[in-house]
N, C-alpha and C positions, 0 to 999 in steps of 0.2 A: 504493500500500500504506500501511496505517496503522502508526504507531509503537505497538507493543504493550507498552510499558514499564509502563503502569499495570496491565495484566492480569498481567504477570510479577511485579510487586510484590505484587499481591493473592494470587497463588498462593503466593508465599514466606511471606506473613503467615499463611496457612492451614496452614503447616507442610510444604509440598511443596518438594522439591529441584528448583530451576529450572535448566534447561540451555538456553542460547541456541543456535539452529540456523539454518543457511541451507538452505532446503528441509527435508530431514530429517537433514542432516549437522551434528553438533555443531560449534560455532565455537570451543570451548575444551575442553581436557582436563578430565575430572571424576572419573574412577575414582580412588578412594582419597583424594580431596580433599574438604574441607568444603564445604557448600552456600554459594552466594553470599549475602551479606547484602543487605538491601534497598538499601543505599547502593551496594554493588558492582553490583547489577542496574541501578540508575539510571545509573551511570557507563558501564557496558558498552553499554546501549542508546543512550546519548548518542553513543557512537562508532559503533554499529551500529544505526541507527534502524529498519531494516527486518528485523531478526532475528525469526525465529519463536520459539515457546516449546515446549519439551519438558519432561516431568516424569520424573524417575528412578523406576524401579519398585523402590524399596527397601522401602516399607511397604505397597505394594499390588501386585496383579497385574492383567493385562488379558487378556480373551478378545478376540482380534483377528480379525474376520470379514471376509474378502475376497469380492468377487463380481465377478470379472473375466469379461468375455465370452469370453475365450480360455482360461479355466481353470476349476477347480472352483468351484462356487457354495457358499461357506461358509454362507450364509443357509439354503440347503436342507439342508445337513448338520446344522446346529443344529436345524432343524425335525424332522429324523429322530430326534433324541434323545427326542422326545415330552415334553419338559419345558420349556415356555415360562416356567413360574414361576421357573426358575433365573435368568432375566434380567430379572425385573421389579423395580421399586423400588430400583434401584441406579444410580449415575452412569453415563451412556452418552453417546456422541457418534457423529455421522456423520462419516466421514473424507472427505478431499478427493476420493477416487476411489469414492465411493458405498458404501463398506463401513461396518461398525459396530464399535465398541469398547466393551466393558462392563468397568467398573472395580470391583474387589472388594478389600476389606481382606485382608491376609495374616493368617489366624487364628494366634493365639499357639500355639506348640508344634507347628505343622504346616508342613512344608517343601513349598513349591510350586516344582516344577521348571520351568525354561524348556523349552518343547516346541514347536519349529517343526513345522508339519504335524501338530499334535495330532489334528485331523480334516482331511479334504480341504478346503483353503481356510480353515482355522482354525488360528491360532497361540496359544500361551500365552506371554505376555511377562511374565516374573517374575524374571529374574536381577537381582541387586542392582545390577549395572552396565548394565542395559538401560534403555531410556527410550521414551516415546511422545510424539509431537507432539500438542498439544492446541489446542482452540479458544481464540481466533479466528484461529489461524495459517492461512496460505494456502500451498498447494503447487500448482504448475502452474496458477496463477490460480484455484484452487478452494479454498473455505474449509472448515475443520473447524467443526462446529456441535454444541453440546450439545443433546441431544434428550430427556433424561430430565426428567420432571416434578418430580423431587426432586433436589437437589444432594447427596444423601447417598450415600456409598460404603459399602455394607453387606458383611458377611461372606458368603461363598458358602454355598449349601445343601450339606448333607452329600452328596447325590447327585452334585452337580457335582464336589465334592472327590474322591469315589470314582472318578468317571470320569477325572479328571485323573491320579490315582494309577495307575489301570489302564493308561492310555496313556503314562505317563511313561517306562517302561522296556520298550520293545518286546522281544519274545522274541528271543533270539539264535538265528539259524539254525544247525541242527545240520549242519555241514559237516565232513567228515573230511579234513583236510589231511595229506598224507604228506610225510615229509622235512622238512628244516629248512635255513635259510641260515646259513652260518658267517660268521666275520669281522665280528661286530658291533662297531660303533664307539660312542663316547660319544654321538654325535648319534642313532644308532639307539636307544640306551637312553632318551634324552630323549623321542623320539617314543612309544616303548612305554609310558613311565611316565604319559603322559596318560591311557591306558586302564587300566593296571594299578594306578595309585594310588601313594600315598606309603608303603605298607608298614605294618608293625606299629606299635602305639601308641607304644612307647618311642622310635622313630626317625623319627617323622613330621616334626618340625620340622627336623631335620638334613637329611632327604630333600628337604624343601621348599626349604631354603637351597641345596642342591647343584643342584636342578632349575632354580630361577630363575636362579641364578648362571650355570649352563651356557647358558641361553637368552640372557642379557644379553651374555655373552662371545662369542656368535655373532651379536651385533648385532640381536637380535630387539627390536622396539619395546617399551618398558616397559609400555605399555597392553596390548599383545597378550600379553606375558609374564605379566602379572597375570591376564588372562582364562584363559590356559592353566593357570596355577597353580590357579585356581578349578575348572577341569574335572578336573584330576588329583585335587584334594581331594574333589570330588564322587564320584569313583570309588574313594575310599579307604573301607574298611569302617567304620572308626571315624574319621570325618572331623574335622578341626579346625573351629573356628568361623570364619565368614567374617571376623569382626573380627580374629582371630588371623592368618589368612592375609594380610589387608590390612596388618596391622602388620609382619609378617615381610617381606613383599615390599617394602614401602616402605623398610625398613631396608636390604635388600639393594640396592635401586636407589640409595639414598644412598651406600652404601659403594662401589658400582661407579662412580658419578659421581666420587667422591673419588679412586678409584684412577686413573681416566683423566686427571683434572686433574693428578695427580702424575706422569703420564707412564708409567703402568703399561701393559704390553702385554697 
């Protein structure tokens, strides 16, 4: 395997948030943390010379198309849309397992939601704390390869955005449940709040603080607590900005670490 440090530095110099991985798994925590500098990248790859490269989907999103023999053929599903022009002239790569990934800029003022199984065999990777492995990384002894004729990442066509929006919130099945369960605990309420959201505008920050604090006190991993907070926020009618969620969660994590160091129970 080759040392990919020069590629990692090149990505960082182009403004991408670089994440070192082993296979597809991150080698360091990154959620809520600043991007590695070029010096930090060089030092990291000096210690981990065979690390792969992933890029955080903070300023772009990816249409991830799988074509596994034992599952749905994402290529065929994309073909069924009848709009090959949506995927032309933007940055694209072939994945290690013969799939394809198309990279698009996140349009200003438009929220692109993460959507696994957006279409059969097709995912939308867009969460601010998601990432994609990129060329020339190697997984299972197979390389990722850039295939686009241009290195430009363009904004998506309106038609693609409309389809993403249409598929982002599947219709809730109309099922009539009768009866209810009594004896709700604080843990029950935490689970429910992931779906019900953080409540009214005036109390969102306090609700977020209580929600994340409750998770941390139950020894939920801080990274997972942050991701759950983002989900709860997405399900809030008038949601907080991701920057505000990140800032609040980081403050709560710092306070919880201090409490534990001081011997709090």
